C-alpha positions in Angstrom: 0.0 0.0 0.0 2.7 2.5 0.9 4.1 2.3 -2.7 0.9 4.2 -3.6 2.1 7.2 -1.5 5.4 8.1 -3.0 7.1 11.4 -3.6 7.0 10.8 -7.3 3.2 10.3 -7.2 2.8 13.5 -5.1 4.9 15.5 -7.6 2.8 14.1 -10.5 -0.4 15.2 -8.8 1.0 18.7 -8.0 1.9 19.1 -11.6 -1.4 18.3 -13.3 -3.3 20.8 -15.4 -6.5 21.1 -17.5 -8.8 18.1 -17.5 -6.4 16.1 -15.4 -6.7 18.8 -12.7 -10.5 18.6 -12.6 -10.1 14.8 -12.3 -7.7 15.3 -9.4 -10.3 17.4 -7.6 -13.1 14.8 -8.3 -10.9 12.0 -7.0 -10.1 13.9 -3.8 -13.7 14.5 -3.2 -14.6 10.9 -3.7 -11.8 9.9 -1.3 -13.2 12.4 1.2 -16.8 11.0 0.8 -15.8 7.4 1.0 -13.6 7.8 4.1 -15.1 10.7 6.0 -18.7 10.9 4.8 -20.7 14.0 4.0 -20.7 15.5 7.5 -18.8 18.8 7.9 -17.9 19.4 11.5 -18.0 23.0 12.8 -15.2 23.9 15.2 -15.4 27.4 16.6 -12.1 29.2 17.2 -11.7 31.6 20.1 -8.5 33.6 19.7 -8.1 34.3 23.4 -4.8 36.1 23.3 -2.6 37.8 20.7 0.5 38.0 22.9 3.4 36.0 21.4 7.1 35.6 22.2 8.0 34.4 18.7 9.2 36.6 15.9 8.1 34.7 12.8 9.0 36.8 9.8 5.5 36.8 8.2 3.0 36.8 11.2 1.1 39.9 12.2 1.2 39.2 16.0 5.0 38.6 16.0 6.7 39.9 19.2 8.4 42.8 17.3 5.2 44.3 15.8 4.5 47.3 18.0 1.4 48.3 16.1 -0.7 45.5 17.7 -3.0 46.2 20.6 -2.2 43.2 22.8 -5.0 41.5 24.8 -5.9 38.5 26.9 -9.5 37.4 27.2 -10.7 36.5 30.7 -11.7 32.9 31.5 -15.3 34.0 32.1 -15.5 35.6 28.7 -14.2 32.5 27.0 -16.5 30.3 29.0 -19.6 32.4 28.1 -18.9 32.1 24.4 -18.3 28.3 24.7 -21.6 28.1 26.5 -23.5 29.3 23.4 -21.8 27.1 20.9 -24.1 24.1 21.2 -27.0 26.2 20.0 -25.2 26.8 16.7 -24.3 23.2 16.1 -20.7 23.5 17.0 -19.2 20.5 18.8 -15.6 21.6 19.4 -14.1 24.8 20.8 -10.6 25.6 19.6 -8.6 27.7 22.1 -6.0 29.5 20.1 -3.4 32.1 21.0 0.1 33.4 20.4 2.9 31.3 21.8 3.8 32.3 25.4 5.5 29.3 27.1 4.8 29.3 30.8 2.3 32.1 30.6 -0.7 31.1 32.7 -0.4 27.4 31.6 -2.1 26.4 34.9 -4.9 28.8 34.3 -5.5 27.4 30.9 -5.8 23.9 32.5 -8.4 25.2 34.9 -10.3 26.8 31.9 -10.3 23.5 30.0 -11.8 21.8 33.1 -14.5 24.4 33.3 -15.4 24.2 29.7 -15.7 20.4 29.8 -17.8 20.5 32.9 -20.1 23.2 31.7 -20.5 22.4 28.0 -19.3 18.9 27.2 -17.7 20.3 24.1 -14.5 18.7 22.6 -11.6 21.0 23.4 -8.7 21.7 21.0 -5.8 23.8 22.1 -3.4 25.6 19.8 -0.8 27.7 21.7 2.5 26.5 20.3 5.4 24.5 21.7 5.2 23.4 25.4 7.0 20.8 27.5 5.7 17.2 27.8 4.6 17.8 31.3 2.4 20.8 30.3 0.8 18.8 27.6 0.2 16.0 30.1 -1.4 18.4 32.6 -3.8 19.8 29.9 -4.6 16.3 28.9 -5.5 15.4 32.5 -7.7 18.5 32.6 -9.7 17.3 29.6 -8.0 18.5 26.5 -9.0 16.3 23.6 -6.9 17.6 20.7 -3.9 19.8 20.0 -3.1 21.7 16.8 0.6 22.5 16.1 1.5 23.2 12.5 5.1 22.3 11.4 4.7 24.9 8.5 7.4 23.4 6.3 9.3 20.1 6.2 12.5 21.9 5.1 14.5 22.5 8.3 16.6 25.3 6.9 13.6 27.1 5.6 11.8 26.7 8.9 14.8 28.1 10.8 15.1 31.1 8.4 11.4 32.1 8.8 11.1 31.3 12.6 14.1 32.9 14.4 15.0 31.0 17.6 12.9 28.0 16.7 13.7 24.7 15.0 11.7 22.1 13.0 13.2 19.4 15.3 11.6 21.1 18.4 8.3 21.3 16.7 8.3 17.6 15.6 9.4 16.6 19.1 6.3 18.4 20.5 4.1 16.5 18.1 5.7 13.2 19.2 5.0 14.1 22.9 1.3 14.8 22.1 0.9 11.5 20.3 2.6 9.7 23.2 -0.1 11.1 25.5 -3.0 9.9 23.4 -3.9 13.4 22.4 -5.6 13.7 19.0 -2.9 15.6 17.1 -3.2 18.1 14.3 -0.5 19.8 12.3 0.0 21.1 8.8 1.8 23.6 6.7 1.7 26.8 4.6 1.6 26.6 0.8 4.1 28.8 -1.1 6.6 30.0 1.5 9.3 32.1 -0.1 12.1 29.7 -1.1 9.7 26.7 -1.2 9.9 24.4 -4.2 7.3 21.9 -5.5 9.6 19.2 -4.1 9.4 20.7 -0.6 5.6 20.9 -1.0 5.5 17.2 -1.9 7.7 16.5 1.2 5.2 18.5 3.4 2.4 16.2 2.2 4.5 13.1 2.8 5.5 14.3 6.3 1.8 14.7 7.2 1.3 11.0 6.2 4.3 9.8 8.2 3.1 11.7 11.2 -0.3 9.9 10.9 -2.1 13.0 11.9 -5.7 13.2 13.1 -6.2 16.6 11.6 -4.2 18.5 8.9 -4.6 22.2 8.3 -3.0 23.9 5.3 -3.4 27.3 3.6 -1.7 29.8 1.4 1.3 31.8 2.7 0.1 35.4 3.1 2.6 37.8 4.8 1.4 40.6 7.0 2.2 44.2 5.9 4.0 45.0 9.2 6.5 42.2 9.0 9.9 41.7 7.4 8.3 39.7 4.6 5.9 42.4 3.6 5.3 42.4 -0.1 6.9 39.0 -0.6 5.0 37.0 -3.2 3.7 33.5 -2.6 5.9 31.0 -4.4 2.8 30.1 -6.5 1.4 33.5 -7.1 1.4 32.8 -10.9 -0.3 29.4 -10.3 -3.1 29.8 -7.7 -4.5 26.4 -8.6 -1.5 25.0 -6.7 -3.2 25.8 -3.4 -6.0 23.4 -4.4 -3.7 20.8 -6.0 -1.9 20.6 -2.7 -5.2 20.2 -0.8 -6.5 17.5 -3.1 -3.2 15.6 -3.0 -3.1 15.9 0.8 -6.6 14.3 1.0 -5.6 11.5 -1.3 -2.5 10.8 0.7 -4.3 11.1 4.1 -7.8 9.6 3.4 -9.0 9.4 7.0 -7.7 12.6 8.5 -9.9 15.6 9.3 -8.9 18.4 6.9 -10.4 21.9 7.5 -11.3 24.5 4.9 -9.1 27.2 6.4 -9.8 30.9 6.4 -6.7 31.7 4.3 -8.4 30.1 1.3 -11.1 32.8 1.5 -8.4 35.5 1.8 -6.9 34.4 -1.5 -10.3 33.5 -3.2 -12.8 35.9 -1.4 -16.2 34.4 -0.9 -15.5 31.1 -2.5 -12.2 29.8 -1.2 -13.5 27.7 1.6 -16.4 26.4 -0.5 -13.9 25.2 -3.1 -11.8 23.6 -0.4 -14.9 21.6 0.9 -15.4 20.4 -2.7 -11.8 19.4 -3.1 -11.1 17.3 0.0 -11.9 19.3 3.1 -14.5 18.2 5.7 -14.2 20.6 8.6 -15.2 24.3 8.9 -13.7 26.5 11.6 -15.6 29.8 12.0 -13.9 32.5 14.1 -16.1 33.1 17.1 -13.9 35.6 18.8 -15.7 38.8 19.7 -15.1 41.6 17.1 -13.4 43.9 19.7 -10.6 41.3 20.0 -10.4 39.6 16.6 -9.4 42.8 14.8 -6.2 42.7 16.9 -5.6 39.0 16.0 -4.5 40.1 12.5 -2.2 37.3 11.3 -2.4 38.3 7.6 -4.3 40.7 5.3 -7.6 39.7 3.9 -8.6 37.6 6.8 -12.4 37.1 6.5 -15.2 37.8 9.0 -13.2 40.3 11.1 -16.3 42.5 11.4 -18.7 39.6 12.3 -19.7 38.6 15.8 -19.7 34.9 16.8 -23.3 34.2 15.9 -23.0 35.7 12.4 -19.9 33.7 11.7 -21.4 30.4 12.6 -24.7 31.1 10.9 -22.8 31.9 7.7 -20.8 28.7 8.0 -24.0 26.6 8.3 -25.5 28.3 5.2 -22.3 27.6 3.2 -22.1 23.9 4.3 -25.8 23.2 3.4 -25.6 25.1 0.1 -23.0 22.5 -1.0 -25.4 19.7 -0.2 -23.4 18.6 2.9 -24.6 18.1 6.4 -23.4 19.7 9.6 -21.8 17.0 11.7 -23.2 15.9 15.0 -21.3 14.7 18.0 -17.7 15.6 18.9 -16.2 14.9 15.5 -13.3 13.0 17.0 -10.5 11.3 15.0 -11.6 8.7 12.5 -8.4 6.8 13.2 -8.5 3.7 15.4 -5.7 3.7 17.9 -4.8 2.2 21.2 -4.6 4.7 24.0 -1.5 4.8 26.3 -1.6 1.9 28.6 -3.8 -0.3 26.4 -2.6 -3.6 25.0 
């Protein structure tokens, strides 16, 4: 079976055009339907803090950007939003922030417990690299999933774009999460400066080797107040590459959850996420952060829904899903992969 998932085959898929491209999209959608069904799970993102110690060269909330109004939402604010999610057919809350190792990690654990006790929602956390013991603590508090993108499989490119960080450290964190039985998500950006199609193929292969429960990808879009301001996406002359990558990713990872990420709408306004759902994706993640905060969580230009309150974002997501003839998923939407938990035989 593994000889079906070779670098050569990935490169072939990433290079198709014309009628072969449309066939690639159809094939990816069939794989999605056969392995994941027609349910689209809605996972609401709460961007609870934009404070970050990292200085990634493209990100709007990088530590060196002095134009950002920094904030941290209170636990009660977060809990109040989580308490409304069930009414809007959301079954997972995604707690996302900038990376601040050691900053209120214990408080986040308490918040996870409160959310689980009050709502029963699945809880995904996305706050960057942490030690194994911190991940274990959050797991004990009720954390179901963790999202930590590796961004690129090229170690030198990773180091160049993420000063003070390394790809090895990121992959080690993913290994720790898997060892704890946490449903683990990762992924990459498409079209980083210096990326080749070979690196893009390697990104897809790395996702398969990591055997991820969820894989999030999206186009590289630099923020204007960063060192990479004005840098063009490596595929700016070939925007179909963003969807070739998505379709190939689905074919190579048939039973992973793949979200239609907001960056697709930034590049293809109004239709990007719809196209993603038709070309392999099966998860929709509306931003349910209150407007007064989400305008300061400005990772890249063109980010959609910055003027919409949580209810508006989720209602619009449901309309989009049903307009495609798909169903809003019920239940927690846990991983489709069958694995033994730690301690099981």
